[in-house]
C-alpha positions as CSV (number, residue, x, y, z in Angstrom):
1,X,116.6,90.1,93.8
2,X,117.6,87.7,97.5
3,X,114.4,87.9,99.1
4,X,110.8,87.8,98.1
5,X,107.3,87.7,100.2
6,X,105.2,86.1,97.8
7,X,101.5,87.8,98.9
8,X,98.0,86.4,98.1
9,X,96.0,88.9,96.6
10,X,91.8,88.8,98.2
11,X,92.2,88.8,101.5
12,X,95.7,89.8,102.2
13,X,96.4,92.5,99.8
14,X,92.4,93.4,98.4
15,X,89.5,93.1,100.2
16,X,87.9,89.5,100.1
17,X,85.2,89.4,97.6
18,X,83.8,86.4,96.8
19,X,84.8,85.7,93.4
20,X,86.4,89.2,92.7
21,X,86.1,89.6,88.8
22,X,86.0,93.8,88.7
23,X,88.5,96.1,88.9
24,X,85.9,98.7,89.8
25,X,85.2,96.2,93.1
26,X,88.8,96.0,93.8
27,X,89.8,97.8,97.4
28,X,92.8,97.4,99.6
29,X,92.4,96.7,102.9
30,X,93.7,99.7,105.4
31,X,97.4,99.0,105.6
32,X,98.4,96.8,102.7
33,X,99.6,99.8,100.9
34,X,102.2,100.7,103.6
35,X,103.3,97.3,104.7
36,X,104.3,96.7,100.9
37,X,105.9,100.3,101.1
38,X,108.1,99.2,103.9
39,X,108.6,95.9,102.2
40,X,109.7,98.2,98.9
41,X,111.9,100.4,101.2
42,X,113.8,97.5,102.5
43,X,114.5,96.0,98.9
44,X,112.8,92.7,99.4
45,X,111.0,92.2,96.6
46,X,107.1,91.9,96.2
47,X,105.7,89.4,94.5
48,X,101.3,88.2,94.2
49,X,100.4,85.2,93.2
50,X,96.5,84.3,92.9
51,X,94.3,81.7,92.0
52,X,91.6,83.2,90.0
53,X,89.2,80.9,89.5
54,X,86.8,83.8,87.7
55,X,88.4,82.6,84.6
56,X,87.0,79.3,85.1
57,X,84.2,79.8,86.0
58,X,83.2,82.1,82.9
59,X,82.8,85.2,85.2
60,X,86.1,87.2,83.5
61,X,88.2,87.0,81.3
62,X,92.4,86.9,81.1
63,X,92.6,89.9,79.7
64,X,89.7,91.1,82.4
65,X,92.2,89.6,84.8
66,X,95.0,90.9,83.5
67,X,93.7,94.5,83.5
68,X,92.2,94.0,87.8
69,X,96.1,93.5,88.3
70,X,97.4,96.7,86.3
71,X,94.9,98.3,88.5
72,X,95.9,97.2,91.4
73,X,99.1,98.0,90.7
74,X,98.2,101.6,89.7
75,X,96.1,101.8,93.5
76,X,99.5,101.0,95.4
77,X,101.6,102.9,93.5
78,X,99.1,106.3,94.5
79,X,99.9,105.1,98.2
80,X,104.0,105.0,97.2
81,X,103.9,101.2,97.3
82,X,105.2,98.7,94.6
83,X,104.5,94.8,93.7
84,X,107.7,93.7,91.6
85,X,105.7,91.0,90.1
86,X,101.7,89.6,89.7
87,X,101.0,86.0,88.8
88,X,97.8,84.4,88.7
89,X,96.8,81.2,88.0
90,X,93.3,80.8,86.2
91,X,92.6,76.9,86.3
92,X,90.2,75.0,88.1
93,X,90.5,71.5,88.5
94,X,86.4,70.8,88.0
95,X,84.4,74.0,87.8
96,X,83.7,75.9,84.4
97,X,83.0,74.3,80.7
98,X,86.2,75.4,79.0
99,X,88.7,72.8,79.1
100,X,91.6,75.4,78.4
101,X,90.7,76.5,82.1
102,X,88.6,73.9,83.6
103,X,91.2,70.9,84.5
104,X,94.4,70.1,86.9
105,X,97.2,72.5,86.5
106,X,100.6,72.8,88.7
107,X,100.2,76.6,89.3
108,X,96.8,76.7,91.6
109,X,97.5,76.7,95.2
110,X,98.1,74.9,96.9
111,X,100.5,73.5,94.3
112,X,103.8,76.1,94.6
113,X,103.9,76.2,90.4
114,X,103.5,80.1,90.7
115,X,106.3,80.4,93.8
116,X,108.7,77.9,91.6
117,X,107.8,80.3,88.4
118,X,108.7,83.4,89.9
119,X,112.0,81.8,91.7
120,X,113.0,80.5,88.1
121,X,112.3,84.1,86.8
122,X,113.7,86.7,89.4
123,X,116.6,84.1,90.4
124,X,115.8,82.9,93.8
125,X,119.2,81.2,94.9
126,X,117.6,80.4,98.2
127,X,113.6,80.6,98.6
128,X,113.8,79.3,102.6
129,X,115.1,83.3,102.9
130,X,111.4,84.0,101.6
131,X,107.8,84.4,103.2
132,X,104.4,83.7,101.8
133,X,101.4,85.7,103.1
134,X,98.2,84.4,102.9
135,X,94.6,84.2,104.3
136,X,93.7,80.6,103.6
137,X,95.6,77.2,104.1
138,X,95.9,76.8,99.9
139,X,98.1,79.6,100.6
140,X,100.1,78.5,103.8
141,X,100.6,74.9,101.7
142,X,101.9,76.5,98.9
143,X,104.4,78.6,100.4
144,X,105.3,75.3,103.1
145,X,106.0,72.8,99.0
146,X,107.8,75.7,97.8
147,X,110.1,76.1,100.9
148,X,109.2,79.2,102.4
149,X,108.3,80.6,105.8
150,X,104.7,81.0,105.8
151,X,102.3,83.5,107.2
152,X,98.5,83.3,108.0
153,X,96.7,87.2,108.7
154,X,93.4,87.0,110.3
155,X,91.6,89.2,107.4
156,X,89.7,87.3,104.4
157,X,89.7,84.0,105.6
158,X,91.6,84.1,108.5
159,X,93.4,80.5,107.9
160,X,89.6,79.1,108.9
161,X,89.1,78.3,105.4
162,X,89.4,74.4,106.2
163,X,90.3,73.3,102.6
164,X,93.2,71.9,104.3
165,X,95.6,70.7,107.1
166,X,98.7,72.6,107.5
167,X,100.0,75.1,110.5
168,X,101.3,78.5,108.9
169,X,104.8,79.0,110.9
170,X,103.3,82.8,112.2
171,X,99.9,84.3,112.6
172,X,99.4,87.9,112.5
173,X,96.6,90.1,112.5
174,X,96.8,91.5,109.0
175,X,99.7,92.1,106.3
176,X,101.3,95.0,107.7
177,X,101.8,93.1,111.0
178,X,103.1,90.5,109.2
179,X,106.0,92.5,107.8
180,X,107.0,93.8,110.8
181,X,107.7,90.5,111.9
182,X,109.6,90.0,108.3
183,X,111.4,92.5,109.1
184,X,112.0,91.9,112.7
185,X,113.6,88.7,111.5
186,X,115.7,90.0,109.3
Protein backbone atom coordinates (compact mmCIF):
# COMPACT_ATOMS: atom_id res chain seq x y z
CA UNK A 1 0.00 0.00 0.00
CA UNK A 2 1.34 3.38 -0.94
CA UNK A 3 -1.09 5.51 1.04
CA UNK A 4 -2.94 4.90 4.26
CA UNK A 5 -5.54 6.83 6.16
CA UNK A 6 -5.16 6.07 9.86
CA UNK A 7 -8.36 6.44 11.87
CA UNK A 8 -9.02 6.60 15.56
CA UNK A 9 -11.93 4.31 16.45
CA UNK A 10 -14.01 6.00 19.15
CA UNK A 11 -15.26 9.43 18.16
CA UNK A 12 -14.24 8.99 14.51
CA UNK A 13 -15.64 5.67 13.22
CA UNK A 14 -17.84 4.84 16.22
CA UNK A 15 -19.76 7.05 18.59
CA UNK A 16 -17.73 8.09 21.61
CA UNK A 17 -18.95 6.22 24.68
CA UNK A 18 -16.68 6.72 27.64
CA UNK A 19 -14.51 3.59 27.97
CA UNK A 20 -16.40 1.53 25.40
CA UNK A 21 -15.81 -2.08 26.40
CA UNK A 22 -18.81 -4.08 25.15
CA UNK A 23 -19.40 -4.78 21.50
CA UNK A 24 -23.16 -4.28 21.95
CA UNK A 25 -22.41 -0.62 22.77
CA UNK A 26 -20.40 -0.09 19.57
CA UNK A 27 -22.35 2.15 17.18
CA UNK A 28 -21.13 3.64 13.89
CA UNK A 29 -21.20 7.41 13.42
CA UNK A 30 -23.44 8.37 10.51
CA UNK A 31 -21.37 8.54 7.34
CA UNK A 32 -18.31 6.73 8.69
CA UNK A 33 -18.94 3.53 6.71
CA UNK A 34 -19.59 5.59 3.56
CA UNK A 35 -16.31 7.46 4.13
CA UNK A 36 -14.33 4.25 4.52
CA UNK A 37 -16.02 2.78 1.44
CA UNK A 38 -14.87 5.80 -0.60
CA UNK A 39 -11.28 5.19 0.52
CA UNK A 40 -11.62 1.49 -0.34
CA UNK A 41 -12.87 2.36 -3.83
CA UNK A 42 -9.91 4.74 -4.34
CA UNK A 43 -7.55 1.93 -3.24
CA UNK A 44 -6.34 3.94 -0.26
CA UNK A 45 -5.58 1.78 2.77
CA UNK A 46 -7.67 2.26 5.91
CA UNK A 47 -6.17 1.35 9.26
CA UNK A 48 -7.69 1.91 12.70
CA UNK A 49 -5.27 2.85 15.50
CA UNK A 50 -6.97 2.99 18.87
CA UNK A 51 -5.99 3.37 22.51
CA UNK A 52 -7.87 0.76 24.54
CA UNK A 53 -7.02 1.49 28.17
CA UNK A 54 -10.13 -0.52 29.10
CA UNK A 55 -7.75 -3.50 29.28
CA UNK A 56 -5.39 -1.81 31.75
CA UNK A 57 -8.44 -0.61 33.69
CA UNK A 58 -9.66 -4.22 34.02
CA UNK A 59 -12.92 -3.46 32.22
CA UNK A 60 -12.33 -6.10 29.54
CA UNK A 61 -9.73 -8.52 28.23
CA UNK A 62 -7.53 -8.51 25.13
CA UNK A 63 -9.85 -11.15 23.67
CA UNK A 64 -12.85 -8.86 24.20
CA UNK A 65 -11.07 -5.94 22.50
CA UNK A 66 -10.29 -8.22 19.57
CA UNK A 67 -13.93 -9.34 19.44
CA UNK A 68 -15.00 -5.68 19.35
CA UNK A 69 -12.60 -5.14 16.43
CA UNK A 70 -14.12 -8.09 14.58
CA UNK A 71 -17.61 -6.79 15.29
CA UNK A 72 -16.63 -3.32 14.01
CA UNK A 73 -15.30 -4.89 10.82
CA UNK A 74 -18.56 -6.83 10.40
CA UNK A 75 -20.63 -3.66 10.84
CA UNK A 76 -18.54 -1.89 8.23
CA UNK A 77 -18.69 -4.84 5.83
CA UNK A 78 -22.51 -4.82 6.06
CA UNK A 79 -22.25 -1.27 4.73
CA UNK A 80 -19.80 -2.16 1.95
CA UNK A 81 -16.72 -0.80 3.75
CA UNK A 82 -13.52 -2.48 4.91
CA UNK A 83 -10.72 -1.78 7.35
CA UNK A 84 -7.38 -3.20 6.24
CA UNK A 85 -6.12 -3.54 9.80
CA UNK A 86 -6.91 -2.62 13.39
CA UNK A 87 -4.09 -1.83 15.81
CA UNK A 88 -4.81 -1.20 19.47
CA UNK A 89 -2.89 -0.28 22.58
CA UNK A 90 -4.11 -1.99 25.79
CA UNK A 91 -1.76 0.01 28.04
CA UNK A 92 -2.10 2.99 30.32
CA UNK A 93 0.94 4.42 32.09
CA UNK A 94 -0.67 4.95 35.49
CA UNK A 95 -4.14 3.41 35.65
CA UNK A 96 -4.85 -0.22 36.51
CA UNK A 97 -3.48 -3.01 38.67
CA UNK A 98 -1.96 -5.32 36.07
CA UNK A 99 1.74 -4.50 35.47
CA UNK A 100 1.51 -6.18 32.07
CA UNK A 101 -0.81 -3.38 30.92
CA UNK A 102 -0.23 -0.60 33.47
CA UNK A 103 3.03 0.72 32.10
CA UNK A 104 4.69 3.10 29.68
CA UNK A 105 4.76 1.81 26.12
CA UNK A 106 5.57 3.00 22.63
CA UNK A 107 2.14 2.20 21.19
CA UNK A 108 -0.17 4.44 23.23
CA UNK A 109 -1.05 7.61 21.39
CA UNK A 110 0.25 10.33 21.38
CA UNK A 111 3.27 8.14 20.71
CA UNK A 112 3.34 6.98 17.09
CA UNK A 113 4.12 3.30 17.75
CA UNK A 114 0.95 1.87 16.18
CA UNK A 115 1.46 3.99 13.06
CA UNK A 116 5.10 2.90 12.78
CA UNK A 117 4.10 -0.75 13.27
CA UNK A 118 1.60 -0.43 10.41
CA UNK A 119 4.22 1.33 8.30
CA UNK A 120 6.59 -1.63 8.75
CA UNK A 121 3.98 -4.35 8.29
CA UNK A 122 2.33 -2.73 5.28
CA UNK A 123 5.60 -1.56 3.73
CA UNK A 124 4.61 2.11 3.53
CA UNK A 125 7.57 3.88 2.01
CA UNK A 126 6.46 7.53 2.30
CA UNK A 127 4.49 8.17 5.49
CA UNK A 128 4.17 11.86 4.56
CA UNK A 129 1.56 10.81 1.96
CA UNK A 130 -0.59 9.33 4.75
CA UNK A 131 -3.22 10.97 6.97
CA UNK A 132 -4.16 10.52 10.61
CA UNK A 133 -7.79 11.38 11.39
CA UNK A 134 -8.78 11.71 15.03
CA UNK A 135 -11.02 13.48 17.49
CA UNK A 136 -8.43 13.95 20.27
CA UNK A 137 -5.18 15.86 20.53
CA UNK A 138 -3.38 12.56 21.23
CA UNK A 139 -4.47 11.34 17.77
CA UNK A 140 -3.21 14.49 16.09
CA UNK A 141 0.08 14.49 17.97
CA UNK A 142 0.69 10.80 17.14
CA UNK A 143 0.07 11.56 13.47
CA UNK A 144 2.42 14.54 13.52
CA UNK A 145 5.13 12.56 15.33
CA UNK A 146 4.86 9.84 12.69
CA UNK A 147 5.09 12.37 9.86
CA UNK A 148 1.49 12.12 8.62
CA UNK A 149 -0.83 14.93 7.63
CA UNK A 150 -3.50 15.31 10.32
CA UNK A 151 -7.22 16.02 10.42
CA UNK A 152 -9.26 16.58 13.56
CA UNK A 153 -12.95 15.82 13.23
CA UNK A 154 -15.71 17.57 15.15
CA UNK A 155 -17.26 14.33 16.34
CA UNK A 156 -16.31 12.74 19.66
CA UNK A 157 -14.01 15.10 21.58
CA UNK A 158 -13.71 17.55 18.66
CA UNK A 159 -10.01 18.08 19.43
CA UNK A 160 -11.06 19.92 22.60
CA UNK A 161 -9.79 17.39 25.15
CA UNK A 162 -6.92 19.74 26.03
CA UNK A 163 -4.48 16.91 26.73
CA UNK A 164 -1.73 18.15 24.37
CA UNK A 165 -0.77 21.32 22.55
CA UNK A 166 -0.87 20.64 18.84
CA UNK A 167 -2.52 22.01 15.75
CA UNK A 168 -3.99 19.71 13.12
CA UNK A 169 -3.31 20.38 9.46
CA UNK A 170 -7.06 20.39 8.79
CA UNK A 171 -10.38 20.39 10.65
CA UNK A 172 -13.55 18.78 9.34
CA UNK A 173 -17.11 18.19 10.51
CA UNK A 174 -16.82 14.38 10.47
CA UNK A 175 -15.02 11.47 8.81
CA UNK A 176 -16.97 11.79 5.57
CA UNK A 177 -15.91 15.43 5.18
CA UNK A 178 -12.33 14.48 6.10
CA UNK A 179 -12.25 11.80 3.40
CA UNK A 180 -13.60 14.26 0.83
CA UNK A 181 -10.77 16.61 1.83
CA UNK A 182 -8.21 13.80 1.43
CA UNK A 183 -9.57 12.79 -2.00
CA UNK A 184 -9.57 16.43 -3.16
CA UNK A 185 -5.82 16.57 -2.38
CA UNK A 186 -4.94 13.64 -4.65
